[in-house]
N, C-alpha and C positions, 0 to 999 in steps of 0.2 A: 573787132575794133577796139583799140584800147587808148585809154587816156594818157596825157603826160606822167602823171601820177602813178599809174601803172606800169608804163615804160620804165619809169625811174627804179620801181622795185624790182621789177624783173631783170634789169640790168644790172643792179647793185648785188641781188642775189646770184645772178650769174657767175660774177667776179670771185666768189666765196668757196672755199673747199666744202666738200659734201657734208652734210649736219650743222652746218654754221648757220646762225641767224642774223637778222639786222633788227636794229631798233627803228620803229617808225619816225623818231626823232632824225635819225641821219638822212632818212628819204626827205622830211620835209627841208631841212638844212640844204641838201643838196639843190633843191629846187628853188628855195627862196630863202637864202642866208640871212637876210637882215629882218625877215618876219615870219620865221617858220613856225612859229606857235599857231597862227591863223589856218595853217593847212592840217593840222593833226585830225581833224574831224573828217575833211576830205580823204585823208590817209587811211583812215579807219574803213570808210566807205567802200574806197576802190580796193582795200585788201579783202574787205570780207567778200565783194564780187570776185577777186582772183581766186580767193579760197573756196567759194561755191563752185568756179569752174574747175578746180582741181589743179589750178597753175601754181598753188603756193600753200603754205600751212600755217596756220596761227596758232602761237604757242602761247600757252599760258604755265606757269612754273614748269618750264622747258617739257611740257607734254602737248600734244595735239588737242584742240580745242575746238568746240561745235562753232563755226563763223557764224552762225544765228543767234547763239545765245551767250557767247562770252562777255564778261566785262571787266575792267580794271586793265592792269599793266598788262601789255602783250608782246611779243616778238613775231618775226616772219622769217621762214625759211622755206626752200623748195622741198618737195615732198620727197620721202624716203621710202624704200620697202618697209612692208610693216605698218605705216601710217594708216589708222583707220579711214575708211571711204564714207562711212554713216557713222552718226552719232546716237546713243540712245536719247529717248525724249527726257531728258534730265538737263537743267540749266546747269552752265559750269560758270556759274555766277562769283565764283571767289568767295563763296560762304564761309570756307575753311579759313579765310583771311580774318575774319571777325574774332575768330578763336584765340589770335594771337595777343 
């Protein structure tokens, strides 16, 4: 069973060419154009759930990220051949961002 947010994520991704991704903000604006900012936390939670189920991939720096440990700005796309199905026990926390 999916939530309305998950349905919106999946429907937006279904309309894209293979390998293209979406911004969580576009999902929020599609659901609630006037107050979309309030949905971003819920979108993240639902995206993590979909990623754990293998239905989508969460991207950080255009690379698949561990759905349980990523932080910061992210994008969403459908899985592609070659995407990892498991992640080493190392946090993808964007620590490399601190060096910029």
